[in-house]
BABA-361407 format. One record per residue (C-alpha): residue in three letters; x, y, z negated. Coordinates in steps of 0.05 Angstrom, whole numbers, padded with zeros to 5 digits, always signed. Example, Ala and Ser with C-alpha at 12.3 -4.5 7.8 and 13.67 -1.06 7.14 Angstrom:
# residues 2
ALA+00246-00090-00156SER+00273-00021-00143
END
This chain:
# residues 608
MET+00000+00000+00000VAL+00028+00068+00020LYS+00041+00119-00035PRO+00025+00193-00028ILE+00079+00245-00040LEU+00064+00281-00105GLY+00096+00341-00139ALA+00128+00373-00078SER+00131+00449-00072THR+00138+00457+00003VAL+00117+00420+00067VAL+00191+00412+00082GLU+00202+00374+00016VAL+00143+00329+00033LEU+00174+00314+00100HIS+00243+00298+00071ARG+00214+00253+00017ARG+00168+00217+00066ALA+00227+00203+00114ALA+00268+00177+00055GLU+00214+00134+00022THR+00184+00101+00084PRO+00237+00111+00138ARG+00219+00052+00183ALA+00143+00058+00178GLU+00107+00084+00240ALA+00092+00158+00236LEU+00069+00183+00303ARG+00045+00150+00367GLY+00043+00188+00432ARG+00033+00179+00506ARG+00082+00182+00564GLY+00040+00173+00626GLU+00000+00109+00617HIS+00042+00081+00560TRP+00044+00093+00485TYR+00108+00102+00445SER+00121+00106+00370LEU+00165+00146+00324SER+00182+00125+00253TRP+00183+00174+00195ALA+00259+00173+00196GLU+00257+00191+00270VAL+00206+00247+00257GLY+00251+00275+00204THR+00312+00272+00250ARG+00275+00305+00308ALA+00246+00360+00264ARG+00316+00373+00235ALA+00346+00379+00305ILE+00292+00430+00325ALA+00303+00468+00260CYS+00378+00472+00271GLY+00366+00493+00343LEU+00324+00551+00318LEU+00377+00570+00268ASP+00427+00571+00325LEU+00380+00619+00361GLY+00384+00664+00300LEU+00316+00651+00271ALA+00310+00687+00205ARG+00271+00664+00145GLY+00198+00684+00152GLU+00201+00699+00227ARG+00143+00673+00269CYS+00147+00620+00323ALA+00087+00606+00367ILE+00063+00539+00395LEU+00022+00543+00459SER+00006+00472+00477ASN-00047+00418+00477THR-00047+00368+00420ARG+00013+00321+00429VAL+00071+00292+00389GLU+00118+00349+00408TRP+00069+00399+00377VAL+00077+00365+00310LEU+00153+00359+00316ALA+00159+00433+00334ASP+00114+00453+00276LEU+00155+00413+00226GLY+00219+00440+00257ILE+00195+00512+00252MET+00176+00504+00178SER+00242+00468+00164ALA+00280+00527+00192GLY+00243+00574+00145GLY+00199+00602+00201ALA+00123+00606+00205THR+00083+00571+00259THR+00035+00616+00297THR-00017+00573+00333VAL-00045+00591+00401TYR-00101+00554+00437PRO-00077+00529+00505SER-00144+00551+00535ASN-00129+00623+00519THR-00119+00672+00576ALA-00051+00706+00586GLU-00080+00769+00555GLU-00106+00731+00494CYS-00039+00697+00485ALA-00003+00763+00489PHE-00049+00793+00436VAL-00034+00737+00386LEU+00041+00736+00399SER+00047+00811+00396ASP+00004+00819+00333ALA+00044+00764+00298GLY+00112+00791+00321VAL+00131+00723+00350VAL+00205+00716+00366VAL+00206+00644+00393ALA+00151+00608+00431PHE+00143+00534+00446VAL+00100+00522+00509GLU+00075+00458+00539ASP+00091+00467+00613ALA+00103+00514+00670GLY+00030+00537+00669GLN+00034+00560+00597LEU+00102+00590+00609ALA+00073+00631+00666LYS+00023+00663+00619LEU+00078+00691+00575GLN+00121+00712+00633ALA+00062+00750+00662GLN+00056+00788+00597ALA+00130+00799+00585ASP+00122+00874+00581HIS+00074+00866+00522LEU+00119+00818+00484PRO+00180+00859+00463ASP+00195+00814+00403LEU+00196+00749+00442ARG+00269+00727+00450HIS+00265+00654+00470ILE+00216+00605+00501ILE+00223+00529+00494VAL+00185+00485+00544PHE+00162+00414+00526ASP+00154+00386+00596GLY+00207+00385+00650ALA+00280+00404+00652TRP+00295+00477+00640PRO+00369+00495+00639ASP+00384+00547+00585ASP+00384+00615+00619GLY+00390+00652+00553ARG+00315+00660+00546VAL+00280+00596+00571MET+00303+00526+00556ASP+00274+00456+00546LEU+00266+00418+00481ALA+00327+00374+00494THR+00371+00435+00503LEU+00345+00465+00437ALA+00362+00400+00402GLN+00432+00401+00432ARG+00442+00471+00405GLY+00420+00444+00337GLU+00472+00389+00340ARG+00525+00440+00357LEU+00504+00482+00297GLU+00509+00421+00251ARG+00581+00409+00276ASN+00604+00480+00272HIS+00566+00501+00209PRO+00557+00439+00165GLY+00508+00452+00109ALA+00471+00508+00144TYR+00407+00467+00149ASP+00409+00447+00075ARG+00422+00518+00053ARG+00362+00543+00092THR+00314+00490+00068ALA+00336+00502-00004GLU+00315+00575+00004ILE+00243+00558+00024THR+00192+00566-00032GLY+00118+00551-00039ASP+00103+00625-00031ASP+00136+00628+00037LEU+00091+00636+00098ALA+00083+00569+00134THR+00028+00581+00184LEU-00005+00640+00217ILE-00071+00616+00248TYR-00113+00664+00288THR-00186+00652+00277SER-00223+00642+00342GLY-00283+00676+00311THR-00353+00684+00337THR-00347+00760+00341GLY-00291+00811+00347ARG-00216+00805+00354PRO-00183+00745+00321LYS-00148+00756+00255GLY-00084+00722+00233VAL-00096+00679+00171GLU-00033+00674+00128LEU-00025+00605+00097THR+00036+00589+00053HIS+00072+00524+00040ASP+00036+00520-00027CYS-00031+00527+00009TRP-00016+00466+00051VAL+00015+00424-00005GLY-00043+00439-00051THR-00092+00421+00004ALA-00055+00356+00020GLU-00053+00335-00053GLY-00127+00350-00059MET-00146+00308+00002ASP-00161+00247-00040VAL-00211+00226+00013VAL-00150+00213+00058ALA-00112+00178+00003GLN-00171+00131-00007LEU-00166+00112+00066ALA-00092+00100+00067SER-00067+00028+00072ASP-00013-00008+00111ASP-00064-00026+00164ASP-00094+00043+00175LEU-00085+00086+00236GLN-00112+00155+00250PHE-00130+00178+00320LEU-00124+00253+00332PHE-00148+00291+00393LEU-00172+00356+00361PRO-00133+00420+00377LEU-00074+00428+00331ALA-00082+00503+00339HIS-00141+00496+00291SER-00133+00488+00216PHE-00176+00425+00214ALA-00127+00384+00256LYS-00068+00414+00220ALA-00096+00391+00153LEU-00106+00321+00181ILE-00033+00317+00203LEU-00009+00341+00136GLY-00055+00292+00102ALA-00022+00236+00142LEU+00047+00262+00123PHE+00025+00264+00050THR+00000+00191+00051GLY+00048+00162+00103THR-00009+00141+00148PRO+00009+00135+00223THR-00027+00179+00273ALA-00038+00166+00347ILE-00041+00233+00384ASP-00070+00252+00451GLY-00106+00317+00461ASP-00132+00301+00530ILE-00206+00295+00517THR-00218+00262+00585ARG-00180+00202+00559ILE-00217+00192+00493VAL-00261+00137+00521THR-00201+00097+00547ASN-00155+00115+00488LEU-00199+00088+00432PRO-00200+00015+00455GLU-00125+00018+00465VAL-00108+00052+00399ARG-00161+00016+00357PRO-00159+00068+00300THR-00190+00057+00232PHE-00209+00129+00223MET-00213+00193+00263ALA-00241+00264+00257ALA-00285+00302+00305VAL-00331+00362+00307PRO-00407+00349+00307ARG-00414+00363+00381VAL-00373+00300+00396PHE-00419+00258+00352GLU-00480+00289+00385LYS-00455+00271+00454VAL-00438+00200+00434TYR-00506+00191+00401ASN-00544+00220+00460GLY-00503+00177+00508VAL-00519+00113+00470VAL-00594+00129+00468THR-00595+00146+00542ARG-00560+00081+00562ALA-00607+00042+00518LYS-00667+00072+00555GLU-00635+00059+00622ALA-00627-00015+00605GLY-00702-00025+00611ALA-00763-00027+00565ARG-00746-00094+00533ARG-00673-00075+00516TYR-00696-00007+00491ARG-00746-00040+00444ILE-00689-00084+00417PHE-00646-00022+00409ARG-00700+00016+00370TRP-00712-00045+00326ALA-00638-00051+00311VAL-00633+00023+00293GLU-00692+00018+00246VAL-00661-00043+00212GLY-00596-00005+00207ARG-00630+00055+00176GLN-00660+00010+00122VAL-00591-00017+00107SER-00563+00053+00107ALA-00615+00076+00057LEU-00595+00019+00010ARG-00521+00034+00017GLN-00532+00107+00003ARG-00560+00084-00064GLY-00500+00039-00076GLN-00536-00026-00059GLU-00526-00079-00006PRO-00580-00114+00036ARG-00604-00183+00015GLY-00648-00238+00040LEU-00687-00225+00104LEU-00660-00154+00113ARG-00589-00179+00110LEU-00605-00231+00163LYS-00639-00180+00208HIS-00580-00133+00201ALA-00532-00188+00223VAL-00575-00200+00285ALA-00579-00125+00298ASP-00503-00120+00292ARG-00493-00176+00342LEU-00543-00150+00392VAL-00530-00075+00388PHE-00481-00047+00337THR-00420-00089+00355LYS-00422-00061+00426ILE-00422+00010+00399LYS-00365-00005+00352GLN-00324-00037+00408GLY-00326+00029+00444PHE-00286+00058+00386GLY-00237+00000+00387GLY-00273-00046+00339ARG-00235-00027+00275LEU-00262+00042+00261ARG-00291+00048+00190ILE-00291+00122+00175PHE-00305+00186+00214VAL-00290+00254+00186SER-00334+00311+00211GLY-00321+00385+00202GLY-00324+00452+00236ALA-00400+00457+00237PRO-00461+00424+00204LEU-00476+00352+00224SER-00547+00328+00234ARG-00569+00279+00180GLU-00603+00238+00234ILE-00538+00227+00271ALA-00500+00211+00206GLU-00552+00158+00190PHE-00549+00129+00260PHE-00474+00118+00256HIS-00481+00091+00186ALA-00533+00042+00212ALA-00478+00017+00259ASP-00429+00008+00200MET-00390+00071+00216LEU-00391+00121+00160ILE-00385+00195+00177LEU-00356+00235+00118GLU-00375+00307+00128GLY-00328+00359+00099TYR-00323+00434+00094GLY-00272+00488+00093LEU-00249+00551+00129THR-00184+00569+00162GLU-00179+00618+00104SER-00182+00560+00055SER-00132+00514+00092ALA-00190+00476+00125ALA-00205+00425+00070SER-00244+00448+00009PHE-00301+00399+00004ALA-00309+00327+00027ASN-00353+00267+00020ARG-00314+00205-00003PRO-00322+00133+00018ASP-00348+00117-00052ALA-00386+00182-00063TYR-00423+00210-00004ARG-00490+00244+00008PHE-00515+00256+00079GLY-00537+00328+00092THR-00482+00354+00046VAL-00408+00369+00055GLY-00391+00331-00009ARG-00359+00354-00073PRO-00300+00402-00081LEU-00232+00372-00072PRO-00187+00372-00133GLY-00162+00441-00148VAL-00218+00477-00112GLN-00265+00521-00152VAL-00333+00540-00126LYS-00391+00585-00146ILE-00453+00609-00111ALA-00465+00684-00110GLU-00533+00714-00125ASP-00548+00720-00051GLY-00530+00647-00040GLU-00460+00659-00011VAL-00408+00605-00025LEU-00346+00631-00061LEU-00282+00591-00065ARG-00218+00596-00105GLY-00155+00552-00109ARG-00086+00538-00081GLY-00110+00530-00010ILE-00137+00601-00005MET-00100+00646+00044ARG-00056+00702+00019GLY-00092+00749+00067TYR-00101+00770+00139HIS-00036+00789+00174ASP-00027+00865+00172ARG-00102+00873+00158PRO-00109+00896+00085GLU-00179+00925+00095ALA-00204+00860+00126THR-00170+00821+00070ALA-00205+00862+00017GLU-00272+00848+00049VAL-00267+00773+00037LEU-00218+00766-00021ASP-00241+00798-00086PRO-00193+00820-00142ASP-00206+00755-00180GLY-00182+00713-00121TRP-00250+00688-00098LEU-00257+00679-00023HIS-00325+00702+00002THR-00337+00650+00056GLY-00396+00682+00092ASP-00433+00616+00087ILE-00498+00606+00050GLY-00503+00542+00009GLU-00529+00508-00053LEU-00500+00458-00102ASP-00542+00400-00126ALA-00542+00372-00196ASP-00485+00324-00179GLY-00440+00378-00149PHE-00452+00363-00075LEU-00453+00425-00032ARG-00503+00436+00024ILE-00487+00491+00074THR-00550+00520+00105ASP-00522+00573+00153ARG-00475+00631+00163LYS-00496+00690+00121LYS-00495+00736+00181ASP-00536+00687+00223ILE-00596+00680+00176ILE-00659+00702+00211VAL-00707+00746+00173THR-00771+00751+00213ALA-00815+00813+00217GLY-00860+00777+00167GLY-00803+00771+00117LYS-00791+00696+00124ASN-00719+00672+00119ILE-00698+00619+00170ALA-00631+00582+00176PRO-00625+00575+00252GLN-00569+00522+00252VAL-00614+00472+00217ILE-00667+00478+00271GLU-00617+00481+00328ASN-00582+00418+00304ALA-00649+00382+00294LEU-00668+00396+00366LYS-00601+00373+00393ALA-00604+00310+00351ARG-00673+00290+00375SER-00661+00302+00449PRO-00607+00272+00494PHE-00627+00323+00547ILE-00606+00385+00507SER-00534+00410+00503GLN-00538+00475+00464VAL-00591+00516+00429VAL-00588+00589+00406MET-00648+00608+00363HIS-00668+00682+00361GLY-00718+00719+00319ASP-00685+00767+00270LYS-00734+00824+00256ARG-00780+00795+00308ASN-00851+00771+00297PHE-00836+00700+00323CYS-00777+00657+00341VAL-00752+00638+00410ALA-00692+00599+00438LEU-00641+00599+00493ILE-00628+00527+00514THR-00576+00493+00558ILE-00585+00422+00585ASP-00540+00362+00587GLU-00528+00359+00661GLU-00511+00284+00663ALA-00572+00261+00622VAL-00621+00308+00656GLY-00592+00293+00724LYS-00604+00218+00715TRP-00675+00232+00692ALA-00689+00278+00751ALA-00662+00226+00800GLU-00709+00174+00771GLN-00766+00222+00784GLY-00745+00229+00857LEU-00726+00302+00849SER-00672+00338+00889TRP-00629+00397+00868SER-00560+00428+00878GLY-00514+00440+00819TYR-00529+00455+00746ALA-00567+00519+00761GLY-00612+00484+00811LEU-00626+00428+00762ALA-00641+00476+00705ALA-00690+00515+00750LEU-00734+00455+00765PRO-00804+00464+00735GLN-00805+00389+00719VAL-00742+00399+00676PHE-00775+00457+00640ALA-00834+00412+00625LEU-00786+00358+00600ILE-00753+00406+00552GLN-00820+00434+00531GLY-00839+00365+00507GLU-00776+00361+00465VAL-00789+00430+00435ASP-00862+00412+00421GLY-00839+00349+00385LEU-00792+00390+00340ASN-00845+00444+00327ALA-00892+00391+00300THR-00842+00380+00243LEU-00831+00454+00225ALA-00867+00506+00185ARG-00908+00552+00229TYR-00861+00612+00221GLU-00801+00568+00241THR-00829+00542+00306LEU-00801+00562+00374LYS-00858+00598+00409LYS-00820+00608+00474PHE-00754+00586+00505ALA-00713+00593+00568ILE-00664+00545+00601LEU-00600+00582+00619ASP-00571+00573+00689HIS-00504+00549+00660ASP-00480+00509+00600LEU-00441+00545+00546SER-00365+00536+00548THR-00300+00561+00520GLU-00281+00586+00589SER-00342+00631+00591GLY-00326+00657+00522GLU-00392+00632+00495LEU-00361+00576+00453THR-00302+00580+00406ALA-00245+00532+00413LYS-00277+00487+00360LEU-00341+00487+00403SER-00382+00533+00357VAL-00431+00579+00393ARG-00412+00652+00395ARG-00483+00671+00380ARG-00474+00746+00387VAL-00441+00738+00455VAL-00497+00693+00481GLU-00551+00740+00455ALA-00517+00802+00484ARG-00509+00770+00553ASN-00583+00750+00553GLN-00613+00810+00518ALA-00661+00827+00575LEU-00686+00755+00575LEU-00696+00756+00500ASP-00732+00823+00501GLY-00777+00795+00555PHE-00803+00742+00508TYR-00833+00797+00465ALA-00860+00841+00521GLY-00932+00860+00507THR-00928+00840+00433VAL-00930+00886+00374GLU-00861+00886+00343ALA-00852+00905+00270LEU-00800+00957+00254
END
């Protein structure tokens, strides 16, 4: 059984101790073309040290920022560990960012060295060279780039590190000895749903405290466990997962190419993985759609199996196991339906971790019915990502679990969740006014989320404080709850944006799942061209109307969606309507469709 690293003061110390205590154990698994390769913890430590020494040879001073502009891959992790080992601070940049967005982050952070994935990402920085006066060096992961004094490849950086070790023995050890828990380790720019991103300053102590508190990860750790990671490492959620693996010594298979998830999972056969709710929604909707397509008889079997699974799930949520006839029926349901679903994830997956947005209880119970437990957690970039989590032995669907060790929580009078603990950021980079808005003098982080604690300490997040709808009649509505319910009940719906603040009724902007709706339309003998053409079909509107009507039947009258429109495009990160973690930028969507929204209320008496 692997043992977590306890009592460390910096991430660098955790790395050194992990490499020393389990040197031959697998640490990271990555892809080269069609093949997987592995690195042991000793090799990770050696590679990180070489990168750190290379940065020292480039003159990196303690506390200077180094950016990483790359998809999720093994080199991202090695560069991050190397930066921190050199006393620098990693500034994360989403690879989907435009050249202008990259330049803003690097300029605001004062980045002096940037690691980029390939020629395409390099071109972004070269195009913005005039706006990046602090940037001295760029290191490219892919390809051979002879050192021209400014651009070089990763191998060349490592060679410079080896030269430094020969010419200045002890330089690395002296630098790592200087690093303290109060030193800046990471500068993560929030993608945000409104406004310019802000740099969140997270120290070594923030990450060590968070890793030590991630007892949910420690409970999962065993010699047989393997994590699969595809989430963007530019986001704090993925970063926390990697540090949790470093803390416990659990190996992680890494591939950020989301187009390969379906093929990667049967190859990797992980025991646990993390995802955002949108991934679980798409998997769930895909399974339901395929079951319907298999014919009436197969769909009846599917629905029977799911109902049996839900009965078993209900028992297990109460700490009981099925017996007698129910146990027998569940075994049959597993053989006929659930085993096939589990094989799609490699056949070994026991635990999912969900974060980044609320997860529908219906979807959580569906996966649980198939013997795959989704543990929902909660945290902000400003709290080092992991503040609450359900545990394998203590979970409650519809909540984000209990606070992790070391996290304090209280609910303000207006329902806002306040957090305090080691994982809380030291502030926004060069933004004292913005820092003061969310960090009070007593160290409480005002999260902006509305929530409630139950008698057993489980937290339920209802919505973002700024997103709560207050109708003209004075009724408070949490839109995310209703939006998620509609997405969970319908495989035909991709995104929902509910609107109704200060209005006399609620409406919605809806986007469709092009694949699912396209199959349905083909079965109806309909013809169309492209997403916009499909969305404009009156038969599709009628289909979605039926889904909305079904949801409305379960809601209070003031919560119902009286009208809706299907947008002529799905929301995406490229359009700026989704954040990098696939959260809807509600204000952006509403602003771009303001005329459409106003049209819903034309001819009605609006309250002031």
